[in-house]
VOTIKOL-273484 format. One line per 3 residues: number of its first residue (from 1); their letters; for each residue x, y negated, z negated of N, C-alpha, C. Coordinates in pm, 1 decimal. Layout:
NUM = A = X,Y,Z,X,Y,Z,X,Y,Z | ...
This chain:
1 = MNV = 85.7,111.1,21.9,-17.2,11.1,-1.9,84.4,-133.1,-5.7 | 59.9,-209.0,94.8,168.0,-348.9,92.3,58.0,-429.7,16.1 | 90.9,-534.2,-85.5,101.2,-668.3,-125.4,167.2,-735.9,-124.8
4 = AGL = 56.5,-867.4,-121.9,132.8,-986.4,-62.3,282.1,-980.6,-88.4 | 327.0,-1019.5,9.0,520.3,-1044.1,-11.6,574.7,-927.4,15.8 | 537.7,-826.0,3.0,593.5,-700.9,-59.0,603.2,-623.1,126.7
7 = VTV = 715.4,-588.2,144.8,733.1,-501.9,291.3,758.3,-368.7,260.6 | 742.1,-257.8,314.5,726.1,-127.1,264.1,800.2,-68.3,381.7 | 889.4,2.2,372.3,991.3,50.1,481.2,1011.7,253.0,440.3
10 = DVR = 996.8,295.0,530.9,1009.9,428.1,547.4,1154.7,459.5,532.8 | 1181.4,494.8,414.8,1348.9,533.3,412.6,1408.4,651.9,489.9 | 1308.1,743.8,482.1,1338.2,878.7,571.4,1421.0,824.6,735.3
13 = STL = 1353.2,715.8,752.5,1392.6,664.2,876.5,1527.7,568.1,891.6 | 1533.6,530.9,806.8,1654.0,419.9,737.2,1806.6,480.1,698.4 | 1729.4,578.8,630.9,1885.0,623.3,493.9,1954.5,684.3,591.3
16 = SPT = 2127.7,670.4,584.5,2193.6,752.1,689.6,2336.9,716.3,597.5 | 2431.4,853.2,622.4,2542.8,865.7,561.1,2661.9,729.6,616.9 | 2710.4,682.8,548.4,2838.2,567.5,534.8,2731.6,458.6,526.3
19 = QNV = 2661.0,453.8,503.6,2581.8,312.3,445.7,2629.3,242.6,334.3 | 2679.0,119.8,334.8,2743.1,79.6,230.4,2618.9,66.7,109.0 | 2637.0,87.2,-22.4,2541.6,124.2,-138.5,2584.0,-21.6,-239.9
22 = FDS = 2469.9,-111.6,-306.9,2501.1,-233.4,-441.5,2405.0,-177.8,-462.6 | 2445.2,-274.2,-606.6,2396.3,-259.6,-716.5,2304.0,-351.1,-751.6 | 2193.8,-375.3,-867.3,2113.7,-482.5,-871.4,2182.1,-600.3,-894.6
25 = ASA = 2324.3,-617.0,-919.5,2386.5,-720.6,-946.0,2484.7,-772.0,-829.1 | 2431.2,-669.2,-726.6,2505.8,-709.6,-619.1,2672.3,-673.1,-569.1 | 2708.5,-616.1,-653.1,2819.6,-509.0,-682.2,2832.4,-383.3,-601.3
28 = KVG = 2945.4,-385.1,-491.1,2929.2,-271.3,-426.0,2969.3,-143.2,-519.3 | 2897.1,-11.5,-490.1,2873.1,111.8,-543.9,2959.1,210.7,-508.0 | 2946.2,209.4,-362.9,3005.8,304.7,-285.4,2961.3,353.4,-171.6
31 = EVD = 2942.2,432.9,-118.4,2858.1,456.7,35.4,2788.6,601.2,39.2 | 2706.7,603.0,102.4,2575.3,753.6,133.3,2661.2,804.4,170.5 | 2683.3,950.9,90.7,2750.9,1041.7,131.8,2693.1,1141.8,195.3
34 = SFD = 2532.0,1185.2,141.4,2476.1,1247.8,184.4,2314.4,1218.6,78.5 | 2218.9,1274.7,154.5,2059.1,1288.7,80.6,1993.5,1365.1,100.0 | 1914.7,1418.2,62.3,1798.0,1540.8,76.0,1670.8,1457.1,58.2
37 = IAT = 1567.7,1425.3,177.5,1452.3,1376.6,161.2,1334.5,1474.5,74.4 | 1355.7,1583.0,86.3,1303.5,1708.0,37.0,1277.4,1685.9,-150.5 | 1418.4,1689.0,-196.2,1395.8,1674.0,-345.6,1449.4,1519.7,-369.4
40 = GWV = 1417.6,1423.6,-316.7,1450.2,1292.2,-377.1,1578.0,1245.4,-408.5 | 1689.4,1276.0,-373.1,1811.3,1251.7,-419.3,1919.3,1229.5,-296.9 | 2023.2,1119.0,-342.3,2111.7,1055.0,-255.7,2208.0,1087.6,-348.1
43 = TIS = 2321.4,1108.7,-268.7,2456.7,1122.2,-315.0,2552.0,987.3,-288.5 | 2586.4,952.3,-373.8,2707.5,801.4,-324.0,2796.3,848.9,-381.6 | 2909.0,816.0,-284.7,3070.4,841.4,-301.3,3117.6,706.6,-342.4
46 = SLN = 3226.4,683.7,-418.0,3283.0,587.9,-428.5,3413.8,624.9,-459.3 | 3529.6,578.5,-451.4,3691.5,609.3,-446.0,3732.0,738.4,-539.6 | 3658.3,690.7,-672.0,3684.9,812.7,-797.5,3548.3,832.6,-834.3
49 = KQY = 3462.7,845.9,-770.9,3316.4,869.6,-850.7,3240.9,922.9,-757.2 | 3125.6,1015.1,-813.0,2993.6,1030.8,-713.6,2890.6,1041.0,-795.5 | 2785.4,959.7,-744.1,2678.8,911.0,-802.4,2549.9,1018.7,-735.2
52 = FVP = 2460.3,1086.5,-833.9,2365.8,1161.1,-776.8,2239.3,1044.3,-823.3 | 2161.6,986.6,-711.5,2081.1,876.8,-699.3,1936.5,898.4,-675.8 | 1824.5,938.8,-768.1,1716.5,921.2,-701.2,1662.0,795.0,-610.7
55 = IKL = 1613.5,885.8,-482.9,1525.1,773.0,-387.3,1490.4,656.1,-441.5 | 1394.8,674.6,-524.7,1316.9,586.4,-586.1,1395.6,448.3,-658.6 | 1524.2,492.1,-643.5,1587.7,351.6,-759.4,1647.3,245.2,-591.8
58 = ITY = 1610.6,276.2,-466.0,1635.5,177.4,-388.2,1535.9,86.0,-379.8 | 1613.3,-76.2,-408.6,1500.2,-161.1,-359.1,1482.4,-229.3,-245.1 | 1612.2,-197.2,-142.5,1611.6,-257.1,-65.4,1703.9,-183.5,45.1
61 = IDP = 1680.3,-164.8,194.6,1771.0,-86.6,292.1,1726.5,-164.4,397.1 | 1845.5,-126.3,480.8,1897.3,-168.7,648.9,1946.8,-59.7,687.6 | 1966.9,-46.6,819.9,2067.8,27.2,882.4,2235.5,4.9,808.6
64 = HEL = 2246.6,-85.2,781.1,2389.6,-106.4,738.3,2425.9,-78.4,549.4 | 2343.4,-116.8,499.7,2327.1,-102.2,334.4,2223.4,-117.2,294.4 | 2232.8,-61.5,151.7,2112.4,-44.2,61.8,2131.2,-100.7,-45.5
67 = FLG = 2017.2,-130.3,-157.0,2056.8,-195.1,-266.8,1997.6,-146.5,-393.8 | 2036.1,-107.2,-475.5,1922.4,19.0,-609.1,1909.9,-120.7,-685.2 | 1824.6,-36.5,-811.5,1765.1,-113.3,-882.1,1803.5,-96.6,-1007.3
70 = ATK = 1939.3,-69.2,-1057.2,2023.9,-68.4,-1137.4,2145.1,-103.5,-1108.2 | 2178.9,-89.4,-1221.5,2347.0,-174.9,-1205.7,2438.2,-41.0,-1184.1 | 2586.4,-74.7,-1187.8,2663.7,29.5,-1169.9,2678.5,99.8,-1311.5
73 = EDL = 2658.9,20.9,-1390.4,2709.6,48.3,-1547.5,2583.6,151.9,-1616.2 | 2461.5,115.2,-1550.1,2348.8,187.3,-1592.3,2350.0,348.6,-1508.7 | 2450.6,318.2,-1349.3,2416.3,412.8,-1280.8,2537.9,522.5,-1344.5
76 = SAT = 2659.3,509.5,-1413.2,2742.5,566.5,-1481.5,2703.6,645.7,-1610.9 | 2612.3,575.5,-1692.4,2542.2,620.5,-1808.7,2456.1,727.5,-1770.3 | 2402.8,701.8,-1671.1,2252.8,788.1,-1620.6,2295.7,897.1,-1504.7
79 = TPA = 2368.1,912.4,-1419.0,2402.6,1012.8,-1313.3,2379.4,1122.1,-1384.1 | 2269.1,1227.0,-1338.2,2313.7,1368.1,-1391.9,2396.7,1440.0,-1305.9 | 2402.0,1575.0,-1360.3,2520.0,1637.3,-1280.4,2402.7,1700.5,-1154.6
82 = RPQ = 2479.6,1706.8,-1027.5,2416.3,1761.3,-905.6,2317.2,1804.6,-927.7 | 2186.1,1755.0,-882.5,2061.0,1828.5,-881.4,2065.8,1927.0,-759.8 | 1955.7,2030.8,-793.7,1907.7,2123.3,-703.5,1832.4,2139.9,-667.9
85 = GRR = 1795.3,2172.2,-523.1,1626.0,2172.3,-507.0,1638.9,2279.7,-440.2 | 1538.8,2315.0,-322.9,1521.4,2396.9,-266.8,1620.5,2443.6,-183.3 | 1701.4,2333.3,-94.0,1783.4,2392.8,-28.8,1939.3,2280.7,-60.6
88 = GLR = 1931.7,2221.0,-189.7,2036.5,2180.2,-245.8,2056.5,2014.6,-150.3 | 2114.2,1965.8,-195.6,2198.2,1836.4,-166.7,2176.3,1855.1,20.6 | 2209.5,1784.0,158.1,2224.0,1791.6,245.9,2351.4,1741.9,298.2
91 = AKG = 2440.3,1790.8,340.4,2573.5,1721.8,396.8,2554.7,1636.0,552.9 | 2559.3,1542.8,529.4,2521.6,1420.0,641.2,2377.7,1435.2,664.3 | 2315.6,1420.8,595.5,2169.9,1449.3,628.7,2130.8,1561.6,671.5
94 = RAH = 2174.1,1693.9,694.1,2157.3,1799.4,777.8,2126.7,1909.3,637.6 | 2059.6,1992.2,641.3,2086.1,2097.3,564.8,2188.1,2218.8,534.4 | 2252.8,2276.4,426.2,2324.9,2332.1,483.3,2292.3,2476.2,531.0
97 = GPS = 2387.7,2524.4,582.9,2421.4,2682.4,680.0,2425.7,2629.7,846.8 | 2437.9,2748.0,869.7,2502.2,2719.4,1018.8,2371.9,2714.2,1125.2 | 2386.6,2580.2,1207.5,2253.9,2561.4,1277.8,2199.6,2660.6,1384.3
100 = RRS = 2099.5,2635.8,1455.3,2002.0,2744.9,1506.7,2110.9,2799.9,1624.0 | 2174.2,2693.6,1676.2,2286.6,2715.6,1808.4,2375.3,2820.4,1709.9 | 2441.3,2809.1,1609.2,2544.7,2903.2,1579.6,2502.2,3039.3,1533.1
103 = RAA = 2359.5,3061.4,1461.7,2277.8,3154.4,1434.0,2258.1,3236.8,1604.2 | 2187.2,3171.0,1688.5,2188.4,3214.8,1788.8,2321.0,3348.4,1871.8 | 2431.6,3214.3,1858.0,2570.5,3267.8,1927.7,2592.9,3412.3,1827.2
106 = TTA = 2593.9,3404.9,1714.8,2633.6,3509.3,1599.1,2577.7,3614.8,1670.8 | 2403.5,3594.2,1686.6,2346.4,3722.9,1695.3,2380.2,3740.9,1855.2 | 2371.5,3699.1,1953.0,2476.4,3751.1,2047.6,2594.3,3812.7,2049.5
109 = DRW = 2676.8,3776.4,1979.9,2811.0,3851.5,1971.0,2773.6,3989.1,1885.4 | 2692.6,3999.0,1833.5,2636.8,4096.4,1737.0,2593.4,4199.3,1853.3 | 2483.5,4162.3,1952.6,2454.8,4262.2,2027.6,2570.4,4288.1,2129.1
112 = WST = 2636.2,4195.2,2189.3,2776.5,4237.1,2254.0,2832.8,4320.0,2242.9 | 2843.7,4307.5,2088.6,3004.3,4410.2,2075.2,2925.9,4558.8,2015.7 | 2756.5,4571.7,2003.2,2727.5,4697.1,2011.5,2743.5,4779.8,2128.5
115 = GRR = 2740.6,4711.6,2228.9,2756.6,4792.8,2370.4,2612.2,4823.3,2456.3 | 2524.1,4749.3,2367.7,2395.8,4753.1,2456.7,2358.9,4671.3,2573.4 | 2467.7,4646.9,2665.9,2478.8,4565.5,2756.1,2368.8,4605.7,2893.7
């Protein structure tokens, strides 16, 4: 629901790896490393730390950067251990595991090696 002066954005289409991440005080926290829309978590990496942040903390997002509704200190104090969902966090926005193409290639290789040509 839009309220006067409030614009909503679909985070799924705008969130991407390597976006710069800033806290509520406009201090750089790091960059988006990975995300999983299904479980609602974003992994943010800086030089010496990783933050696991719920998507609901994003207050502003565009194709190059996003801002969180918490300070860097708040994130450090409340960042939980790596959250686990049905599929875990997605690496670079994709689910872990082989792609359809590599699974198909593996199946074809198995078939070819059985000699059923």
